[in-house]
C-alpha positions as CSV (number, residue, x, y, z in Angstrom):
1,M,5.6,-16.3,-14.4
2,P,2.7,-14.4,-15.9
3,K,2.3,-10.7,-15.1
4,Q,-1.2,-11.3,-13.8
5,K,0.0,-13.8,-11.2
6,M,2.7,-11.3,-10.0
7,S,0.2,-8.5,-9.8
8,K,-2.1,-10.7,-7.7
9,K,0.7,-11.5,-5.3
10,L,1.6,-7.9,-5.1
11,E,-2.0,-7.0,-4.2
12,Q,-2.0,-9.6,-1.4
13,A,1.3,-8.2,-0.1
14,V,0.0,-4.6,-0.1
15,E,-3.2,-5.8,1.7
16,H,-1.1,-7.6,4.3
17,A,1.1,-4.5,4.7
18,N,-2.0,-2.3,5.2
19,Q,-3.3,-4.6,7.9
20,T,0.1,-4.7,9.7
21,N,1.1,-1.2,9.0
22,P,-1.7,1.2,7.9
23,S,0.9,4.0,7.5
24,S,2.4,2.1,4.6
25,R,-0.8,2.9,2.6
26,S,0.4,6.5,2.1
27,R,3.1,5.0,-0.2
28,T,0.5,3.9,-2.7
29,K,-1.2,7.3,-2.6
30,P,1.4,10.1,-2.6
31,S,-1.3,12.7,-2.8
32,S,-2.8,11.6,0.6
33,S,0.6,11.2,2.2
34,K,0.7,14.9,2.9
35,S,-2.6,14.9,4.8
36,D,-1.6,11.7,6.6
37,R,1.7,13.3,7.8
38,E,-0.2,16.4,9.0
39,K,-2.6,14.2,11.0
40,L,0.3,12.4,12.7
């Protein structure tokens, strides 16, 4: 399986995760995770 195909699948998975669980987005951006935790 080409790397490009895998990356595309991963992107779709991340998008789906963001729609179902917005908090999961903090995992992709560790720098923003701090501010997100403070808001919660």
